[in-house]
C-alpha positions in Angstrom: -63.1 68.7 -14.0 -62.3 64.8 -13.7 -58.6 63.9 -12.3 -56.0 63.1 -14.6 -53.7 60.1 -13.7 -50.0 60.0 -14.0 -47.6 57.2 -13.4 -44.0 56.7 -12.6 -42.4 53.2 -13.1 -39.3 52.2 -11.6 -37.4 48.7 -10.9 -35.5 47.2 -8.1 -34.0 43.8 -7.2 -34.5 42.2 -3.9 -34.9 39.0 -2.1 -37.1 37.4 0.4 -38.5 34.3 1.9 -42.4 33.9 2.9 -42.1 31.8 6.0 -43.6 31.6 9.4 -41.1 30.5 12.3 -43.9 29.2 14.2 -44.9 26.8 11.6 -43.2 23.5 10.6 -41.3 23.2 7.5 -44.0 21.2 5.9 -46.7 23.6 6.5 -44.5 26.4 5.3 -43.7 24.6 2.2 -47.6 23.5 1.8 -48.7 27.1 2.0 -45.7 29.2 0.5 -44.2 26.6 -1.7 -40.7 27.6 -3.3 -41.2 31.1 -1.8 -40.2 29.5 1.7 -37.0 28.3 0.1 -34.4 28.3 3.2 -31.9 30.3 1.3 -34.2 32.8 0.0 -35.2 33.5 -3.7 -35.2 36.9 -5.5 -37.3 38.8 -7.9 -36.5 41.7 -10.3 -39.5 44.0 -9.1 -41.4 46.6 -11.2 -42.9 49.3 -9.5 -45.8 51.8 -10.9 -46.6 54.7 -8.7 -49.8 56.6 -9.9 -50.9 60.2 -8.8 -54.1 61.7 -9.4 -55.0 65.4 -9.6 -55.9 68.2 -11.9 -53.5 69.7 -14.1 -51.9 72.9 -12.7 -52.8 76.0 -15.0 -49.3 77.2 -15.2 -47.5 73.8 -16.0 -50.2 71.5 -17.1 -48.5 69.1 -14.7 -50.6 67.2 -12.0 -47.3 66.8 -10.3 -43.8 67.2 -11.9 -42.7 63.8 -12.8 -39.2 64.6 -11.9 -40.3 65.3 -8.3 -42.2 61.9 -8.4 -39.2 60.1 -9.7 -36.8 61.8 -7.4 -39.2 60.7 -4.1 -39.7 57.1 -5.5 -35.8 56.8 -6.2 -34.9 58.3 -2.9 -37.5 56.9 -0.3 -38.4 53.5 -2.0 -35.9 52.4 -4.4 -32.8 53.3 -2.1 -34.3 51.4 0.6 -35.3 48.2 -1.2 -32.9 47.7 -4.2 -30.3 44.7 -3.8 -31.5 44.2 -0.3 -33.1 41.3 1.3 -36.4 42.3 2.2 -36.7 40.1 5.5 -33.3 41.1 6.8 -32.1 44.3 5.4 -35.0 46.6 5.5 -36.1 47.9 9.2 -39.5 49.1 8.0 -40.5 45.4 7.0 -39.1 44.1 10.2 -42.1 41.5 11.8 -44.1 41.9 8.5 -44.5 39.1 6.2 -42.3 40.4 2.9 -45.2 39.2 0.7 -45.7 41.4 -2.4 -49.1 42.7 -0.9 -47.3 43.8 2.3 -44.5 45.4 0.4 -46.9 47.4 -1.9 -48.7 48.7 1.3 -45.4 49.6 3.0 -44.6 51.6 -0.2 -47.8 53.4 -0.1 -47.1 54.4 3.4 -43.6 55.5 2.7 -44.9 57.8 -0.5 -48.3 59.3 0.8 -47.4 62.0 2.6 -44.1 62.9 0.7 -46.5 63.1 -2.7 -49.2 64.9 -0.8 -46.7 67.6 0.4 -45.2 67.8 -3.4 -48.8 68.6 -4.5 -50.4 65.2 -5.6 -52.5 62.4 -4.4 -51.5 58.9 -4.4 -54.0 56.8 -6.5 -52.3 53.4 -6.6 -49.1 51.3 -6.3 -48.6 48.6 -8.4 -45.9 46.2 -7.7 -45.0 43.4 -10.1 -43.3 40.6 -8.8 -43.2 38.4 -11.8 -44.4 39.0 -15.3 -47.3 36.8 -14.2 -47.9 38.2 -10.5 -48.5 41.8 -9.4 -50.5 43.3 -6.8 -52.4 47.0 -7.0 -52.9 48.9 -3.8 -55.4 51.9 -3.7 -54.6 53.3 -0.3 -54.9 53.9 3.3 -52.4 53.1 5.9 -52.4 49.7 7.6 -51.6 49.2 11.0 -48.1 47.5 10.7 
């Protein structure tokens, strides 16, 4: 049987700044534009967590969506919501707080707990604005 994919959507609000201290202000502005604003900027992020698997014979579920929701809320949303991603989130220390890197960090946070709950993480989609989002399909990165 081919796998079925289920997705849970959550939202969070957070601020960040894209800036490299060893670059000049001019270079930061050239590369990162308004995202290098010295006073930070924020987004209303939308997160989709997709899990794949085969429906269990007894429940018909790939994974109980209540369980997935609790994992995402407890492990990710609680850590990121209404935070400054550069200053308030220890797991992002020393990592550029780009949407791409935040998606990878979310994958790293959720991969094992989802597996322990009987699912297999398939994709993280993180929308920064209605026009910009990233999709990440797996693998831990050496942060």
